[in-house]
N, C-alpha and C positions, 0 to 999 in steps of 0.2 A: 712655438705659438703662444705657449703659456707665459713665457718671459715677456713677449710683446704685450699681452693683455695686462700683466702686472704693471708694466711700465706706463701703460695708458691710464691706469687708475688714478683717481684724484689723491694727491698727497695732502691729507687734511692738516697734518702738522705744519708742513711748509706753507700751507694756504692760510694759516691763522692770521698773519698780518694783513693779507689781502681782504679777508672777510671782516676783520676788525675795522679797517678803514671804512668799509661799506656801512657797518653798523653805526659808527660814530657820525658819519655823514648823514645817515638817515635820522639819527637823533637830533642833529643840528637843524635839519629842515623841519622836522615834526615838532620838536619841543622848543626850538629857538636857541639863542636869540636871533632876531631877524631885523634887518633894516635895508633900505634900498642901497645904502652905501656898502653894506656887507655883500649884497648880491653883485654889485658892480665890482667889488674886489674879487669875488669868485670868478666872474666872467673874465676880468682882466688877467688873473692868474692862469686861467684856462688857456687863453690865446697866447700869452707870453710863452708858456711852457709847451704849448702845441707847436710853436715855431721850432723849439728844440727838437721835437720829433720829426716834423715835416722837412725842415731845411737841414737839420743836423743828422739825426739817426738815419733818416730815410734817403733824402736826395744827395747828401754829401757822403756819409760813411757807407751806406749800402750801395749807392750807384755812382758815386764820384762824378756828379753832373756839373760840378764847377770846382774851382780851385780857391784855396785860401792859405794863409800862413799858419804856422804851427800854433801861434798864440790864439788866434780866433778859432782854430780847430778845437783847442782845449775848451774855449768858451762854449762852443756848440755841444761838446760832449758833456760838460757839467750841466748846462741848461737842460739837455735831454734827460740826464740822470735825475733831475729834480722831479720828473714826472712819475718816478717810482715804477719804471718799466725795465728794471735791471740795467746792466751795464751796456755801454755803446758797442763793444765787441760782440757780446752775446746777441744783442738785438740785430745788428747788421748781418752777422753770420747766418742767423736763422732766416732773415729776410732774403738773403741771397739764395738760400736753399728753396725758399718759397718760389722764387722766379725760375730757378733751375728745373723744378718739378711741378710747376703751377697746375693745380687741379688734377694731378695724377696721384696715384697711391702714395708716392713718397713725399707729397706736399705736407708741410708741417701743420697747416691749418686750412684745409680745403673744405668748404661747405658742400661741395659737390660729392666729395668722397665720404665725409664723416658727419655731415649735418651742421645745423646752425650752432648748437650748443658747443660742440667741439671747436669749431673755427672761431667762435667768439671768446670763450674763456676756458674751455675744457683743456686745451693743449697747454695753456699756461699753468694750470693747476695740477697737471700730471707730473709724474716723475721723469718721463722720457726726455724732456727737453731742458733739463736743469743746467747742463754743462755748456760752456762756451766752446764752439767749434773753431778753434784758432786756425785750423788749416783752411777754413773758408774766408778768413779775414787777415791773411798774412801781411797785406799792404799796410794796415793800420796797427796790427799787433806788434810791430817793430818799435812803436813808441812806448817807452816805459810808463809815462804818465797816463796813457790810455789803458794800459794793462792794470795799473793801480786802481784807476776808476772802475774798471770792470770788476775787479776783485772786491773792492769796497764800495759797491754801488749804492749802499744804504747811506753813505755819508752825505752826499748832496741833498737828498730829500729831507733828512733829519735837520741839516743846517738851514734849509729853506723854511721848514716848519718852525724852527726855533727863532729865526729872524722875524717871521710873521707874529709869533707870540710876543717877542720883545717889543715890536713896534705897535701892535694893536691889541695885545692881550688875548684871552681865550676866544672871544668872538672872531678876531682876525685869523686865528689858528684854525678854528672850525670851518670857516667859510673860504678862507684863502688857500688852505691846504686840503682839508678832508673833503669838503663838498666839491671843490674844484678838481681834486685828483680823481674822484670817482667819475665825474663827468668826463674828464680827460681820458681815463681808461676806456670807457665805453664809446667815446667818440672815435678814438684810435681803433678800437676793436671792430667798429662798423666796417672799416675798410677790408678787414680780413673776412668778415662774414657776409654782410649785405651787399657789398660792392662786387661780390661774385655771385649774386643772386638776382639783383634788380638792376635797372638802368639800361640805357640804349647801347647797343653793340655796333658802333660805327665801323670798327675794324675786325676782320675775321681772325682773331687770335686763337691760339690752341688752348684756350681756357674759357671760363665763363665770365670774365671781367666785363663790367658795364660802366657807363658814365652816368653819374647821378648828381644833379644840381644841389639837392638838399645835403647829401654827404659832403659835397665840395664846400658848401657854406660852413658846415660843422667842423671840417678838418682843414680849413685854409687852403683848399684846392686839391686835396687828395682824392676827391670824389670822381675826378675825371680819370677813372681807373682803367677803362679800356684804352684810352690814349696812352696811358703809362705802360700798359703791358704790350702795346704795339711798338713803342719806342722807349725803352726803359731808362736810358741815360740822359733824358732831357731834364733840364733844370726847371722847365715849365711843364705843367700837366694840363693846364687849360690852354688850348692851341688856337682858339677862335675868340673874337672880341667878347662874345657873350658868355664865355666859360671863365667865370671868376676864379682867380688863383692868387689869393692874397700872399701866400708864401713867396711866389715868384715876384710880386710887386716889391716886397721887402728886399728880396735878393737883388733886384735891380737898383734899389736905393743904396744898398751896401756896395754894389759894384761901382756906382757913381762916386762913392766916398773912397774907393780904392781898397776896401776891406776884403772883398771877394772878386774873382775875375773868371774869365773864360766860361761864362754861363752857356751851357750847351742847349741848343734849341733844335727842333726837328726841321729838316728841309721842306720845301714846298712839295717835293715828291713824296716824302713820308706822310705829310699831312693830307695830301690829296689821294692817297692810295685807295681810299674807300670808293672813289668815283669809278675806278676801273675793275674793282672786285666787289661784287654785291654780297650782302650778308647771306643770301640764299645759296651762293656758291660755296660758302664756307662749310667745313665739316660740322655737323650738329653737335652741340654740347649740352648735356642734360644739366638743368639748373634747379632741380627740385631740392627742397630743404627738408631733409629727413630728420628723424629724431636721433 
């Protein structure tokens, strides 16, 4: 038990870069420089790289919800790595464990089990989850370029930051990388924390996942989280016309260009399952947010 507690403690040394990026971003917002152009750069950088997480790390590498060639697979992995959320194999392996044990004691980031702080950032800052679980991601670990990216995951974000500095100087670096990255981190982390606490539960899944319009807007469609936990391998997470899913719209455009293919979507029976099984019939799931 003591070893478990030690592993769950925050590794402050390892977390120095994470905390430093927050401080630099805060300094940029409070002390400047500022312009509407820089804000637009931050937002554009946010959504460009969010696509690397949603379409790449999540829907492709974690769930294999569509197919693509090896070259574009590498593009997705590099784009995802620029978000500074570690390597693609590390990310996808832990996410597969999240679905395997969703909101049970073995879940890596369940707010039901460990509270909001742990599910949002605590698990990332702890010692326990530093290693890449290659046994969970054997299908993609066979590619040497992905193993290299996973090992040297700091290279893409450093190169991205350097490119911003070369193009637009320090202001572009501050807003295009630092501010954008902090927003991107917490936008992504909301799916781990709040999407298992708030939102409508259309389907009686064995976890606390909910559908949230606001989280979907923030994360290019990842907020339709109850849909996702009901049918994990779908390339689309918004299943009805009012459920905005920008990631899927971009994937459809890429499919039209022949870059991706075989976009998996839920059948009518899967989508309409909520009509035959009411939420009241589902086993209760506690969704309190403990400290």
